[in-house]
Backbone as JSON, one array per atom type, in Angstrom:
{
  "sequence": "XXXXXXXXXXXXXXXXXXXXXXXXXXXXXXXXXXXXXXXXXXXXXXXXXXXXXXXXXXXXXXXXXXXXXXXXXXXXXXXXXXXXXXXXXXXXXXXXXXXXXXXXXXXXXXXXXXXXXXXXXXXXXXXXXXXXXXXXXXXXXXXXXXXXXXXXXXXXXXXXXXXXXXXXXXXXXXXXXXXXXXXXXXXXXXXXXXXXXXXXXXXXXXXXXXXXXXXXXXXXXXXXXXXXXXXXXX",
  "N": [[158.58, 147.61, 70.55], [157.67, 145.76, 73.31], [155.13, 143.48, 74.6], [155.05, 143.74, 77.36], [156.05, 146.26, 77.8], [154.17, 148.11, 77.19], [152.39, 151.05, 77.88], [150.18, 152.27, 80.54], [148.5, 154.12, 79.33], [148.39, 153.35, 76.64], [147.19, 150.83, 76.96], [144.72, 151.63, 77.97], [143.7, 153.0, 75.75], [143.46, 150.87, 73.95], [141.44, 149.38, 75.24], [139.28, 151.16, 75.25], [138.82, 151.62, 72.47], [138.3, 149.04, 71.51], [135.93, 148.45, 72.91], [134.23, 150.4, 71.88], [133.64, 149.54, 69.32], [131.47, 147.86, 69.62], [129.41, 149.63, 69.8], [129.02, 150.5, 67.19], [127.83, 148.26, 66.07], [125.58, 148.07, 67.73], [124.09, 150.34, 67.02], [123.5, 149.78, 64.42], [125.25, 150.46, 62.32], [127.11, 149.11, 60.84], [127.92, 146.18, 58.84], [128.74, 142.73, 58.87], [132.22, 142.54, 58.74], [132.83, 145.11, 58.13], [133.74, 148.62, 58.38], [135.23, 150.67, 61.03], [136.93, 151.73, 64.04], [139.2, 154.08, 65.36], [141.64, 155.26, 67.73], [143.53, 157.92, 69.03], [146.52, 157.65, 70.93], [146.83, 159.3, 73.86], [149.26, 161.83, 74.3], [151.27, 160.49, 72.96], [152.84, 159.63, 69.83], [151.07, 157.79, 68.48], [148.46, 155.49, 67.51], [145.54, 153.4, 67.99], [143.85, 150.82, 66.22], [141.22, 148.94, 64.68], [141.73, 145.5, 63.75], [141.99, 144.03, 60.45], [139.25, 142.42, 58.92], [138.16, 140.96, 61.11], [135.66, 139.5, 63.11], [133.16, 141.43, 64.74], [132.07, 140.52, 67.15], [134.03, 139.13, 68.45], [136.1, 140.78, 68.98], [138.73, 142.03, 70.96], [140.58, 143.93, 73.47], [143.31, 143.24, 73.18], [143.42, 142.58, 70.52], [143.43, 144.89, 69.08], [145.27, 147.03, 66.89], [148.38, 148.52, 67.24], [149.66, 151.49, 66.02], [151.99, 153.67, 64.34], [152.0, 157.23, 63.65], [152.52, 157.3, 61.02], [151.2, 155.23, 60.02], [152.3, 152.75, 60.3], [152.58, 149.46, 61.64], [153.38, 148.87, 65.02], [156.14, 147.07, 65.72], [156.19, 143.92, 67.36], [154.28, 144.57, 69.21], [151.16, 144.0, 71.01], [148.86, 142.14, 69.11], [150.17, 142.62, 66.74], [150.69, 140.69, 64.9], [148.56, 140.5, 63.26], [146.81, 141.9, 60.37], [146.36, 145.39, 60.01], [143.37, 147.46, 59.82], [142.1, 148.09, 56.52], [141.78, 150.76, 56.11], [143.74, 152.08, 57.47], [145.86, 153.78, 56.59], [144.45, 156.05, 55.85], [143.32, 156.9, 58.3], [145.71, 157.43, 59.68], [146.74, 159.56, 58.2], [144.87, 161.54, 58.78], [145.32, 161.87, 61.57], [147.96, 162.82, 61.53], [147.69, 165.28, 60.27], [145.65, 166.67, 61.48], [145.92, 167.64, 64.38], [144.22, 168.11, 66.51], [142.37, 166.12, 66.49], [141.23, 163.2, 68.04], [140.04, 160.8, 67.58], [138.83, 158.58, 65.04], [136.32, 157.42, 62.87], [134.88, 155.01, 60.68], [132.18, 154.13, 58.64], [129.75, 152.27, 56.68], [127.15, 153.11, 56.84], [123.66, 152.88, 56.11], [121.77, 155.01, 55.2], [123.29, 157.41, 55.24], [125.36, 156.64, 53.53], [123.92, 156.33, 51.2], [123.39, 158.98, 50.52], [126.05, 159.67, 50.0], [126.49, 158.12, 47.76], [125.13, 159.52, 45.86], [126.67, 161.69, 45.76], [125.9, 163.88, 47.29], [125.49, 166.45, 49.61], [124.19, 166.31, 52.95], [121.6, 168.37, 53.7], [121.21, 171.07, 56.07], [118.51, 170.92, 57.73], [117.15, 170.29, 59.99], [116.98, 170.81, 63.51], [118.63, 169.2, 65.07], [120.78, 168.65, 63.41], [121.92, 171.18, 63.14], [122.71, 171.56, 65.79], [124.61, 169.44, 66.23], [126.35, 169.33, 63.99], [126.59, 171.86, 62.96], [125.72, 172.77, 60.51], [125.5, 171.69, 57.08], [126.23, 168.21, 56.25], [129.11, 167.58, 54.63], [130.27, 166.56, 51.31], [132.98, 164.53, 50.43], [135.81, 163.92, 48.17], [135.88, 161.35, 45.58], [137.77, 158.48, 46.25], [140.22, 155.9, 46.26], [140.6, 152.96, 48.27], [143.54, 152.05, 50.12], [145.82, 153.66, 50.06], [146.86, 156.88, 51.26], [144.9, 158.46, 50.13], [142.16, 158.69, 50.74], [142.33, 159.74, 53.31], [143.47, 162.21, 52.69], [141.36, 163.41, 51.35], [139.45, 163.54, 53.4], [140.68, 165.31, 55.24], [141.01, 167.61, 53.63], [138.35, 168.27, 53.17], [137.15, 168.59, 55.72], [138.73, 170.38, 57.14], [138.53, 173.45, 58.69], [135.8, 173.3, 58.61], [132.65, 173.04, 60.26], [131.41, 170.57, 60.54], [131.76, 167.26, 61.84], [131.64, 165.08, 60.36], [132.02, 163.47, 57.22], [130.9, 162.71, 53.97], [132.23, 160.45, 52.02], [132.54, 160.35, 48.63], [130.67, 157.93, 46.84], [131.39, 155.97, 48.64], [131.34, 156.0, 51.72], [130.91, 156.89, 55.18], [133.0, 159.0, 57.09], [134.05, 159.99, 60.27], [135.21, 162.39, 62.67], [136.6, 163.16, 65.92], [137.04, 164.59, 69.24], [137.93, 162.56, 70.78], [137.89, 158.94, 70.57], [135.32, 158.08, 71.32], [133.77, 160.37, 70.92], [133.95, 160.59, 68.15], [132.56, 158.28, 67.42], [130.01, 158.96, 68.36], [129.47, 161.04, 66.53], [129.27, 159.54, 64.18], [127.01, 157.98, 64.69], [125.07, 160.01, 64.91], [125.26, 161.16, 62.37], [124.2, 159.18, 60.67], [121.61, 159.09, 61.72], [120.52, 161.67, 61.17], [120.8, 161.72, 58.41], [119.01, 159.74, 57.64], [116.56, 160.83, 58.59], [116.34, 163.25, 57.1], [116.26, 162.2, 54.53], [113.79, 160.83, 54.62], [112.12, 163.02, 55.06], [112.31, 164.3, 52.59], [110.8, 162.7, 50.98], [108.25, 163.56, 51.24], [108.22, 166.07, 50.21], [109.87, 169.25, 49.6], [112.34, 169.92, 51.98], [112.33, 172.45, 54.54], [114.61, 175.07, 54.73], [116.84, 176.0, 57.45], [117.35, 179.17, 58.82], [120.57, 180.81, 58.51], [121.52, 182.29, 60.73], [120.1, 181.18, 62.82], [121.06, 178.55, 62.75], [123.71, 179.03, 63.49], [123.32, 179.99, 66.11], [122.07, 177.81, 67.38], [124.1, 175.86, 67.14], [126.18, 177.02, 68.65], [124.99, 177.1, 71.21], [124.54, 174.36, 71.74], [127.11, 173.3, 71.64], [128.53, 174.76, 73.55], [127.01, 175.36, 75.82], [124.88, 173.56, 76.43], [124.26, 170.78, 78.55], [125.94, 171.52, 80.59], [126.72, 172.43, 83.97], [125.93, 175.14, 86.32], [128.48, 175.95, 87.12], [129.99, 175.52, 84.95], [131.21, 173.13, 84.31], [130.93, 169.88, 82.82], [127.74, 168.48, 83.1]],
  "CA": [[157.86, 147.66, 71.82], [157.16, 144.44, 73.74], [153.84, 143.5, 75.29], [155.23, 144.15, 78.76], [156.46, 147.66, 77.9], [153.06, 149.0, 76.86], [152.04, 151.95, 78.98], [148.76, 152.27, 80.9], [147.76, 154.94, 78.36], [148.15, 152.5, 75.47], [146.21, 149.82, 77.35], [143.42, 152.28, 78.08], [143.24, 153.26, 74.39], [143.02, 149.58, 73.41], [140.18, 148.99, 75.86], [138.23, 152.05, 74.79], [138.53, 151.42, 71.05], [137.66, 147.72, 71.38], [134.56, 148.55, 73.41], [133.42, 151.27, 71.03], [133.17, 148.82, 68.13], [130.14, 147.3, 69.9], [128.43, 150.69, 69.55], [128.71, 150.5, 65.76], [126.86, 147.18, 65.88], [124.36, 148.43, 68.47], [123.31, 151.34, 66.28], [123.25, 149.31, 63.06], [126.05, 151.25, 61.38], [128.05, 148.24, 60.12], [127.55, 144.79, 58.6], [129.86, 141.79, 58.78], [133.43, 143.1, 59.37], [133.07, 146.44, 57.59], [133.81, 149.73, 59.32], [136.32, 150.64, 62.0], [137.15, 152.82, 64.96], [140.57, 154.22, 65.84], [141.8, 156.27, 68.76], [144.88, 158.39, 69.28], [147.05, 157.43, 72.27], [147.16, 160.64, 74.36], [150.64, 162.1, 74.67], [152.23, 159.7, 72.18], [152.59, 159.66, 68.39], [150.57, 156.45, 68.22], [147.02, 155.29, 67.61], [145.13, 152.01, 67.89], [142.79, 150.65, 65.23], [140.7, 147.58, 64.52], [142.37, 144.66, 62.73], [141.21, 143.79, 59.23], [138.53, 141.17, 58.7], [137.86, 140.23, 62.35], [134.27, 139.69, 63.51], [132.97, 142.37, 65.84], [131.71, 139.88, 68.43], [135.2, 138.51, 69.1], [137.16, 141.78, 69.16], [139.18, 142.26, 72.34], [141.61, 144.96, 73.5], [144.6, 142.75, 72.68], [143.35, 142.46, 69.07], [143.63, 146.2, 68.46], [146.6, 147.17, 66.31], [149.07, 149.75, 67.62], [150.32, 152.03, 64.83], [152.59, 155.0, 64.37], [151.23, 158.19, 62.87], [152.78, 157.04, 59.6], [150.38, 154.08, 59.66], [153.08, 151.51, 60.4], [152.32, 148.67, 62.83], [154.5, 148.84, 65.95], [156.63, 145.68, 65.76], [156.24, 143.27, 68.65], [153.18, 144.98, 70.09], [150.01, 143.11, 71.01], [148.07, 142.18, 67.89], [150.96, 143.01, 65.57], [150.72, 139.61, 63.91], [147.4, 140.68, 62.38], [146.85, 143.05, 59.47], [145.46, 146.46, 60.46], [142.29, 147.84, 58.92], [142.51, 148.6, 55.2], [141.69, 152.22, 56.15], [144.74, 152.6, 58.41], [146.59, 154.91, 56.01], [143.57, 157.22, 55.89], [143.28, 157.35, 59.69], [147.01, 157.99, 60.02], [146.86, 160.88, 57.56], [144.05, 162.48, 59.56], [146.01, 162.17, 62.83], [149.16, 163.63, 61.26], [147.38, 166.6, 59.76], [144.65, 167.33, 62.32], [146.37, 167.25, 65.72], [143.13, 168.22, 67.48], [141.53, 164.92, 66.37], [141.65, 162.08, 68.89], [139.37, 159.58, 67.17], [138.32, 158.53, 63.67], [135.4, 156.29, 62.66], [134.41, 154.8, 59.32], [131.08, 153.17, 58.47], [128.98, 152.32, 55.44], [125.76, 153.13, 57.31], [122.83, 152.84, 54.91], [121.23, 156.26, 54.69], [124.38, 158.36, 54.96], [126.08, 156.17, 52.34], [123.06, 156.61, 50.05], [123.7, 160.37, 50.12], [127.39, 159.65, 49.42], [126.39, 157.52, 46.43], [124.66, 160.58, 44.98], [127.6, 162.82, 45.94], [125.04, 164.97, 47.72], [125.58, 166.79, 51.02], [122.94, 166.31, 53.7], [121.36, 169.77, 54.05], [120.88, 171.34, 57.47], [117.09, 171.28, 57.75], [116.58, 169.94, 61.29], [117.79, 171.45, 64.55], [119.65, 168.25, 65.54], [121.96, 168.82, 62.55], [122.55, 172.44, 63.53], [123.36, 171.3, 67.08], [125.72, 168.5, 66.19], [127.28, 169.53, 62.88], [126.73, 173.28, 62.64], [125.42, 173.0, 59.1], [125.38, 170.48, 56.29], [127.3, 167.2, 56.25], [129.63, 167.76, 53.28], [130.74, 165.43, 50.51], [134.39, 164.51, 50.08], [136.07, 163.39, 46.83], [136.03, 159.91, 45.37], [139.15, 158.04, 46.46], [140.36, 154.45, 46.35], [141.23, 152.44, 49.48], [144.85, 151.43, 49.95], [146.87, 154.6, 50.44], [146.3, 157.95, 52.09], [144.03, 159.31, 49.31], [140.92, 158.96, 51.49], [142.71, 160.67, 54.37], [143.65, 163.54, 52.11], [140.03, 163.93, 51.08], [138.82, 163.87, 54.69], [141.32, 166.51, 55.79], [140.7, 168.75, 52.76], [136.94, 168.62, 53.29], [136.73, 168.97, 57.06], [139.53, 171.47, 57.69], [137.79, 174.7, 58.68], [134.36, 173.02, 58.53], [132.1, 172.66, 61.56], [130.98, 169.18, 60.57], [132.71, 166.22, 62.22], [131.36, 163.95, 59.47], [132.14, 163.71, 55.78], [130.41, 161.63, 53.12], [133.18, 160.25, 50.94], [131.73, 160.02, 47.44], [130.57, 156.52, 46.41], [132.08, 155.09, 49.59], [130.71, 155.9, 53.02], [131.02, 157.98, 56.14], [134.12, 159.11, 58.02], [133.83, 161.02, 61.28], [136.33, 162.7, 63.56], [136.17, 163.65, 67.21], [138.11, 164.92, 70.19], [138.43, 161.24, 71.15], [137.21, 157.91, 69.78], [133.89, 158.08, 71.66], [133.17, 161.52, 70.25], [133.84, 160.25, 66.72], [131.47, 157.32, 67.3], [128.78, 159.73, 68.47], [129.25, 161.74, 65.26], [128.84, 158.55, 63.2], [125.62, 157.65, 65.03], [124.22, 161.15, 64.59], [125.26, 161.35, 60.92], [123.22, 158.25, 60.1], [120.28, 159.46, 62.18], [120.0, 162.83, 60.44], [120.7, 161.35, 56.99], [117.75, 159.0, 57.5], [115.44, 161.74, 58.79], [116.23, 164.17, 55.98], [115.81, 161.4, 53.39], [112.35, 160.61, 54.77], [111.46, 164.31, 54.86], [112.27, 164.64, 51.16], [109.77, 161.91, 50.3], [107.0, 164.3, 51.31], [108.36, 167.39, 49.61], [111.16, 169.92, 49.81], [112.53, 170.36, 53.36], [112.45, 173.9, 54.74], [115.93, 175.4, 55.29], [116.94, 176.76, 58.69], [118.18, 180.38, 58.58], [121.95, 180.65, 58.96], [121.73, 182.83, 62.07], [119.55, 180.21, 63.75], [122.02, 177.45, 62.78], [124.85, 179.48, 64.29], [122.89, 180.08, 67.51], [121.86, 176.44, 67.88], [125.4, 175.2, 67.25], [126.89, 177.61, 69.78], [124.36, 176.67, 72.46], [124.75, 172.93, 71.97], [128.53, 173.01, 71.84], [129.15, 175.51, 74.63], [126.14, 175.55, 76.98], [124.1, 172.35, 76.7], [124.9, 169.73, 79.33], [126.88, 172.05, 81.6], [126.1, 172.96, 85.17], [126.22, 176.57, 86.43], [129.92, 176.22, 87.3], [130.63, 175.41, 83.65], [131.72, 171.8, 84.02], [129.9, 169.02, 82.21], [126.8, 167.92, 84.07]],
  "C": [[157.31, 146.28, 72.15], [155.82, 144.61, 74.43], [153.98, 144.11, 76.67], [155.53, 145.65, 78.88], [155.33, 148.63, 77.55], [152.64, 149.81, 78.09], [150.56, 151.81, 79.34], [147.91, 153.08, 79.91], [147.44, 154.14, 77.11], [147.09, 151.45, 75.8], [144.81, 150.42, 77.44], [142.84, 152.58, 76.69], [142.74, 151.98, 73.74], [141.62, 149.22, 73.93], [139.03, 149.85, 75.36], [137.84, 151.75, 73.34], [137.86, 150.07, 70.82], [136.2, 147.8, 71.79], [133.67, 149.36, 72.48], [132.95, 150.57, 69.76], [131.79, 148.2, 68.36], [129.06, 148.35, 69.67], [128.07, 150.77, 68.07], [127.68, 149.43, 65.43], [125.52, 147.55, 66.52], [123.48, 149.39, 67.69], [123.12, 150.99, 64.81], [124.03, 150.05, 61.99], [126.97, 150.4, 60.52], [127.41, 146.89, 59.85], [128.83, 143.98, 58.44], [131.1, 142.4, 59.45], [133.76, 144.5, 58.86], [133.1, 147.51, 58.68], [134.93, 149.59, 60.32], [136.3, 151.88, 62.88], [138.64, 152.87, 65.24], [140.61, 155.31, 66.89], [143.25, 156.63, 68.94], [145.28, 158.04, 70.72], [147.48, 158.78, 72.82], [148.63, 160.76, 74.76], [151.68, 161.33, 73.91], [151.86, 159.78, 70.7], [152.17, 158.27, 67.91], [149.04, 156.49, 68.18], [146.73, 153.8, 67.53], [143.93, 151.92, 66.97], [142.4, 149.18, 65.14], [141.52, 146.79, 63.49], [141.44, 144.42, 61.55], [140.52, 142.43, 59.29], [138.22, 140.35, 59.94], [136.42, 140.54, 62.76], [134.16, 140.59, 64.73], [132.74, 141.66, 67.18], [132.88, 139.17, 69.1], [136.34, 139.52, 69.3], [137.46, 141.98, 70.64], [140.27, 143.31, 72.31], [142.94, 144.5, 72.91], [144.61, 142.54, 71.16], [143.59, 143.79, 68.37], [145.09, 146.35, 68.01], [147.18, 148.53, 66.69], [149.9, 150.23, 66.43], [150.98, 153.37, 65.13], [151.72, 155.95, 63.56], [151.56, 158.13, 61.38], [151.97, 155.84, 59.11], [151.11, 152.76, 59.7], [152.75, 150.8, 61.71], [153.56, 148.66, 63.71], [154.93, 147.38, 66.15], [156.65, 145.15, 67.19], [155.13, 143.64, 69.61], [152.05, 143.98, 70.01], [149.23, 143.27, 69.72], [148.86, 142.42, 66.64], [151.09, 141.9, 64.53], [149.54, 139.69, 62.94], [147.63, 141.85, 61.44], [145.91, 144.13, 60.01], [144.37, 146.72, 59.43], [142.83, 148.37, 57.59], [142.44, 150.12, 55.13], [142.76, 152.86, 57.03], [145.49, 153.81, 57.86], [145.76, 156.19, 56.05], [143.5, 157.78, 57.31], [144.59, 158.03, 60.07], [147.18, 159.39, 59.43], [146.07, 161.93, 58.33], [144.79, 162.85, 60.85], [147.24, 163.06, 62.62], [148.81, 165.08, 60.95], [146.31, 167.35, 60.54], [144.95, 166.96, 63.77], [145.29, 167.36, 66.79], [142.23, 166.98, 67.49], [142.1, 163.79, 67.22], [140.98, 160.77, 68.54], [138.82, 159.7, 65.77], [137.45, 157.27, 63.54], [135.03, 156.23, 61.18], [133.28, 153.78, 59.32], [130.56, 153.27, 57.04], [127.5, 152.34, 55.81], [124.82, 153.51, 56.16], [122.42, 154.21, 54.38], [122.32, 157.28, 54.36], [125.15, 157.95, 53.71], [125.25, 156.38, 51.08], [123.24, 158.05, 49.57], [125.08, 160.42, 49.46], [127.37, 159.09, 48.01], [125.88, 158.52, 45.4], [125.61, 161.77, 44.98], [126.83, 164.07, 46.35], [125.2, 165.2, 49.22], [124.21, 166.68, 51.67], [122.69, 167.74, 54.15], [120.92, 169.93, 55.5], [119.45, 171.85, 57.56], [116.39, 170.81, 59.03], [117.54, 170.45, 62.38], [118.88, 170.51, 65.07], [120.92, 168.36, 64.7], [122.69, 170.11, 62.9], [123.31, 172.26, 64.84], [124.67, 170.56, 66.91], [126.78, 168.85, 65.17], [127.45, 170.98, 62.46], [126.45, 173.64, 61.21], [125.28, 171.67, 58.38], [126.48, 169.47, 56.62], [127.85, 167.17, 54.83], [130.06, 166.46, 52.61], [132.23, 165.6, 50.23], [134.6, 163.83, 48.74], [136.08, 161.87, 46.78], [137.5, 159.54, 45.52], [139.16, 156.54, 46.68], [141.07, 154.06, 47.65], [142.63, 151.93, 49.15], [146.01, 152.35, 50.26], [146.22, 155.72, 51.23], [145.36, 158.88, 51.32], [142.74, 159.67, 50.05], [141.22, 159.95, 52.62], [142.88, 162.08, 53.86], [142.3, 164.19, 51.84], [139.3, 164.34, 52.35], [139.36, 165.19, 55.21], [140.96, 167.74, 54.95], [139.26, 169.21, 52.95], [136.59, 169.17, 54.66], [137.57, 170.08, 57.7], [138.76, 172.78, 57.56], [136.29, 174.55, 58.6], [133.87, 172.63, 59.92], [131.78, 171.17, 61.66], [132.11, 168.26, 61.02], [132.48, 164.96, 61.39], [131.53, 164.39, 58.03], [131.63, 162.48, 55.05], [131.4, 161.48, 51.96], [132.45, 159.66, 49.74], [131.83, 158.55, 47.06], [131.15, 155.53, 47.42], [131.32, 154.97, 50.91], [131.04, 157.1, 53.88], [132.33, 157.88, 56.91], [133.78, 160.22, 59.0], [135.08, 161.19, 62.13], [135.77, 163.2, 64.88], [137.34, 163.97, 68.1], [138.72, 163.65, 70.78], [137.61, 160.22, 70.37], [135.71, 157.89, 70.07], [133.16, 159.22, 70.97], [132.99, 161.26, 68.76], [132.74, 159.23, 66.49], [130.12, 158.03, 67.4], [128.46, 160.44, 67.15], [128.76, 160.78, 64.19], [127.39, 158.14, 63.43], [124.69, 158.78, 64.6], [124.16, 161.4, 63.08], [124.24, 160.43, 60.26], [121.8, 158.66, 60.48], [119.72, 160.62, 61.37], [119.9, 162.54, 58.95], [119.4, 160.61, 56.72], [116.55, 159.95, 57.59], [115.25, 162.67, 57.6], [115.8, 163.43, 54.71], [114.29, 161.19, 53.46], [111.59, 161.91, 54.54], [111.31, 164.63, 53.38], [111.22, 163.82, 50.41], [108.43, 162.64, 50.29], [107.06, 165.68, 50.68], [109.71, 167.99, 49.93], [111.28, 170.35, 51.27], [112.74, 171.87, 53.43], [113.81, 174.22, 55.36], [115.8, 176.13, 56.63], [117.79, 177.99, 58.41], [119.57, 180.23, 59.19], [122.17, 181.18, 60.37], [121.18, 181.89, 63.14], [120.47, 178.99, 63.87], [123.2, 177.82, 63.68], [124.5, 179.5, 65.78], [122.71, 178.69, 68.13], [123.18, 175.72, 68.1], [126.17, 175.71, 68.47], [126.31, 177.13, 71.11], [124.68, 175.21, 72.75], [126.2, 172.62, 72.31], [129.1, 173.63, 73.12], [128.31, 175.67, 75.89], [125.44, 174.27, 77.4], [124.9, 171.33, 77.51], [125.89, 170.21, 80.37], [126.1, 172.58, 82.8], [126.5, 174.43, 85.34], [127.69, 176.91, 86.62], [130.69, 176.04, 86.0], [131.23, 174.05, 83.36], [130.58, 170.94, 83.49], [129.05, 168.39, 83.29], [126.61, 166.44, 83.81]]
}
């Protein structure tokens, strides 16, 4: 694929994913060049992802790497002279095995990663967690970067789970979403609730939320909140 043959859909994906990396910096979820955002190209078996080792403040749409769902860089495409993120194989595995996912984010955000270092799920003890994640944020298995092992752990942990975030043991946070922006939101919220629950535990044991209340809160937030009477998003 040449630069000139890229479709408007691919260009839009590049622009969105490049812009969303600034949100990781804005919310303090990354340091230096760590972390990444990827986004599926709608209607095509492709996704775009951040290049490896490039500073966030110089990332541009043309720097994003276009990849197949096998994690291979599309030859001749914009940015193809760079190396894709070291997590590309993990993102590709998620896209191949979770077709409903349109975006994947990875961070080493401080509080959520501290829970991952203990291999401890963040318990659902505040309503914001029930709203956003429908329960706890689970822990995924320890896996080494470089192949699709992390992707396998993400898929195994989140398949059938309400949470859009997983704490990969001793590593960090991966989130999924209907698109890249949704996955970024999940990463922001995962760090926020991980911090709050950590602080709560310093004063004693947090009080669990009854399961029926979690279910009700999740249903309302996912299906009612933010909609106008006609049912479209307000």
